[in-house]
N, C-alpha and C positions, 0 to 999 in steps of 0.2 A: 504494500500500500504506500501511498504518497507520504513522505516525510514532511510534516507541517513546517519544518524549518528550511526546506529546500527553496533556494532562490535561483533565478535564472542567471547564468554567467555565460555570455556568448563567447568570450575569449576562451574560457575553459572548454566549452562545447567544441569549438573548432580545433583546439589542441588535442582533445581526446579523439576526435574523428580521425585526424591525421595519424595519431599514434596507433589507432586500430588498423588503418591501411598499411602502415609500415610493418606492423606485427604480422599481418597476413602475407605481406611481401616476403618477409623473412621465412615464414612457414612454407611458402611456395618457391623459395629460392629465386625471387625476382629482384633484380637490381634497381629497376626503374619502372614506374607506371605512368603512362601518358594517357590523359583522359580528355575526351572531347564532348561527350553527351552532357547536357545541361545539369541534370541531377547529380551526376558524379563530379562535375566541376564544382558545383556548389558544395557538395559534401566534403571533398578533399581540399578544395582551395578557398572555400568561403566567399567565392566571387559572384557578384551579381552582374547580370547583363540584360539589356532591354529585350523585350519580346519582339520578334520579327517574323515575317513570312519566310517560308522555307527557302525560297530563292535567294534572299539576302542573308539569311542566317548561315547557310552553308559557306558563304564567302567570308563573313565576318565572325568567325568563331573564337570564343574564348576557350583556352585550353590550360591544363594544369599538368605539371610534371612533378611526381613525388619520387624522391630518391630514398633508398633504404638507409643511407648514411647521413641524411640531412633532415632534421626535425621540422624544417620550414619548406613548404612546397614552392615551386616556381610557377608564376602565373604569366601567361602569354595572352595579351588582350588588347583589342582596340578601344577598350573602355577602362582605362586605369582607375577612373573614379569609382569603379565597382569593386576594387580590391578591398579586402577587409581591413579594419583599423589595426595598426600595429604591424602590418606586413612590411619587412625590410625593403627599402627601395631597390636594392640589388637583386631582389627576387621578383620584381615586377618588370616584365619585358614587353616589347612590341609584339603584335600577334604573329603567329605562324600562318602561312598561306598554304592550305591543304589541297587546293584544286588544280594546281599547275605542277608540271614536272620540276620547274625551277624551285617552286616553293617546297616541294617534297625533298629536293636535294638539300635545301637549307634546314629543313626539319631534321633530316638524318644527321647532318653535321652537328646540329644543336644537341640531339640526343646522345651522340657518341662523345661529344665534348663533356657533357655532364656525367655520363656513366663512367668514362675514363678507363674502360678496359674492354678489350675485344672478347667476344664470345659470351657476354653477359646476357641474361634473359630479360627482355623488355616486354611488359604487358601493355596492351593498347585496347581501348574499349570500342572504338569505332574507326572506320576507314572511309576516306574518299576513294574514288576510282584510281586517282593518281597515286595515292598512298598504297592501295592494294597491289598495284602492279609494280611500283617502284621501290618501296621500302625494304622488302626482303633482300634484294640484291645490295642496296645501299648500306644496310645495317650488317650484312654478313661479315663475320661468322656469328654475330649475335642472333639469338633465337627470339622470334616474336611469338608471344602467347596472348591468349584472350584475358583481358582484365575484368570482364563482367562477373565471372564467378567469384573472384576475389572481392569485388565491391558489393555484390549481393550479400555475401557473408557478413561484411561490415555493417551494411545498412539495415539488415533484418533485425538486429538486436540494438535497441536504443539505449543511449546513456540517459542519466537522470535529467540533464539539461534538454535533450531532445524530447523526452516525455513531457517536460514542462512546456516547451514550445507547442507541442501537440494539444495539451490541455487548453492553452490560451487560444490556439487556433480554433478548436472546436467550440469553446465558450463564445468567442466572438461570432463565429458563423451561426450558431444557434440563435443568438440575440438578433442578428441581422435577418435571419429567416423568420423569426417571430415578428419582426417589424413588418416584413412583407405580408405575412399572414393577417396581421391586424389591419392592413390596408386593403385586403381583398374584399371586394363587394360587387354586386351586379352592376353592369354598365361600364366597368373599367376594362382596359386591355391588359392581357397577361404580360405583354412587353413592358408595361409601366411598372410592374413589380420589381423589375431589375433595377430601376432607378432608386426605389425605396430601399432595396436590399444593399446596393453598393454604398449609398450615402451612410447608412447605419454601420456597415461593415468597416469602412475607413474611419468613421468617427470613433469607433471603439478600438482602433489601433491595428486593424488588419493590414498586412503589408503586400499581399500578392493574390492574384486570381488565376486559377488554372483552367476553368471551364466556364463558358457563358452559362449563366444560371438557366436551369431547365424548369419551366412552369408549364406542365403539359396537362391539358384537359384530356381525361381518359374516357373512352367510349364505354357504353354499357356492355357491348358485345365485341369480341375481337374482330369480327367481320365488319363492324362499323368503323373501325380505324383504318389507317393506311395499310397497304399490302406489305407483308414482310416475307422474307425468303424462307423462313422456317415455319410460317403459319402461327407463330406465337404472338403474344401481345407486343406491339411495337412501342418500345421505350428504350433509351431516352431520345426524344426528338428535339430539334431546334425550336425554341420558344416561338409560337405563332402569334400573330396579331389578332388573337381571338377576343371577342367581347364576352366577358364573363356573364353567365346567367345563373339564376337561382337553381340549385340542385347540381351544379357542375362538380365533378370529382376531379381534383387536381393532384397529380403526383409531382413532387419537386426533387431536384438534385442540384446542390450547390457545392462546388469544390473550390475552396479558397484557402489561403495560408497565412501563417505567421512565421516570419524568418525562414520561409521556404517549406515549412512543415504543414502538410495539408490537413484539412477537415473535409469530410464528405457527408454532408447532412442531407438526408432524403426523408421526406415526410408525405403523408396523405392528408389532404384537406377536402372539406366539403363546403360549398357555398350554401349556407343554411343548415338545416337539421339533417344529419345522416339518416338513411333508411334503416329499418330494423335489420334487414339483410346485411347491410354494410357494417353495422355494429357487430353482427355475428362474425363477419369476416375478420374484423379487427380482433375479436376475442380469440379466434383461431390463430391469427398472426401472433398475438401475445403469448399464447400457450407454446407455440413453436419457438419463439424468441427466448422465453424463460427457460425452456429445456436446453437450448444450445448454450445460453449464457451460464447456466448452472454447471455445465460440463467443461467450460473453458478453464484449463489449468495445465501446468507443465506435464508433458508425457502423453497428452491426448492427441490422437491423429485426426487428420481431416476426414478420414473414413468414419470415425466415431461421431463426428459432428453431423455429417450428412445423414447417417443412419438415424440419429435422434430426431433430426428435423423431419425426415420422411415418416417416421413412426408417429410423431406428433401431428402430422398432416393426414393421417389415415392411410398411409401407404404410397402416396404419390409425392414427388419432390416439390417443395414449396419455393421454387425460384424460377426465373425466366430461363429458357433454353440458351439464349445468347449471353447470359450473365452467369451468376454463380451464387452459392449460398453465402460465401464470405471471401474477403480478400485482405491482405495486409496493407498497411498504410504507412506513409512516411513523407519523403520529399516528392515534389512534382505532382501531387494529386493521386498517387498510387504507387504500388510496388507490384512486382510480377507474380507473387505467390497468390494463387486463387484456389479456393476449396469448392468442389462441385462443378468445376469448369469442364470444357470439352477435352482437357488434358487427360481425363479418364480416371478410373478408380485407383490405378496403380500410383498415380501422382498423389492422390489424396491419402493413400496408405503410408507413403514415405514422408509426408509432411507432418512433422511432430512439433507441437507447440512447446516453446521454451521461454523462460523468463526474459523480459525485455522486448518480446514481440508485441506488435499492435495489430489488432484484428477488427475489421468492420464486418458485422453480419447484416444481411439484407434479405430476409425472407419475403416472399410475395405470396399472397393468397388471392385467388381470382375465382369468380363465379360468373360464367358467361350469362349475360342478361342483367347483371347487377354491378358490373365493374369489379374493382378489387382494392386491396389494401397493401401498402408497401411502406416500410420505414427502414432507416439504417441506424445502427447502434455501434459505438466504439468501445472496445475493451482493451485494456493492457493486461498482458499475461504477467503475473507476479510470481514470486517464489512459491507461494502456497495456494494460488487460485487466480483471481482476476480483479482488476479495478474497473468499474464501469464509469466511463467518462461522460458519455452522452446523458443529457438530463432534460430533453425537450418534453413538455407535457403532452400526453396523448389525449387531448381534450378536443371536442366534447365526448370522444369515444369511450374513454375510461369511465366517466360518470354515467353515461347511458348504459354501459355494460352492467355496472353495479345495479342500476335501476331495473334492468331486465332480469337480474339474478343469474346472469350468464357466467 
């Protein structure tokens, strides 16, 4: 559980993240790790960069070089103002240019100069075409290896400061989502909710957004919604300029962050009073959610969580075919570990919960002809169980359920 005396120290957080990367490098006998993907750059280098379209981002990339024998990473960036406070000036460099043969030659020279020995193992997490075809020969006899497994191991288990960033991120996101819900009324446009949400989110100290907020009016029947390739309920769609009407069922999905750490708040709203059937769907969703949360603790596998969810739903899986029962969370709005996905039962069986992991569960209960209920809850895996971070009130559903005696 959370230590009430814990305070957020961003410098300590960055230092501990780099120390974890270097420890993994030592374990894998890697002399240098060169990172280009935005989440890994933020994790290992603490560097911010402006959002950009793919065409521009590929050319103006910030990158980070972590050396096994240097506690401070080297940052290569066209945006030196994005370097973290306290980074030594001699570790902040002009950007590398990864898309041209000449740029890759310069990159290879830079890597070899910093590594300082021939034949060392160099881990890289992403490649341009020019890098893919040019670097192996230019770095020979050094061996190039994949940096992604190394970074996944580091990022999956959070430090105390990372967890505190995630608590703040989720708390701010829930408050901004609540402001949007309070503004919801017949006659307004769903797109207007985004303005309400963002104003409150940044007022409360949010620092970044990862996904345009989804405020999606859900049909009563799957066939009444847009066509989908798998025939399942189509979600999440780009927010439409829909005029809200009494009785509309709205599913939400907001993915925003604090210091790069994401919150993924999804709720179900009804404009007006929910139907008796929808309250019953909420009750089933709550039973599923309670069963899964009660089981979250070290040593539990993804298979056990999916089994409990299916049992609580009467033998059928309570999540969308194109999504999953649960996923891990961290930087960038998500992480690659997913439970109940199309990766299959073998993946779920080998995924074992450990202290420091952060998991979002998102069961869905649908009744064709009556729409459905979906929400997301965030749990931290602790040494002896879990800490529930999400605290959004399930109203008016919870009160109506009690009134029905469900």
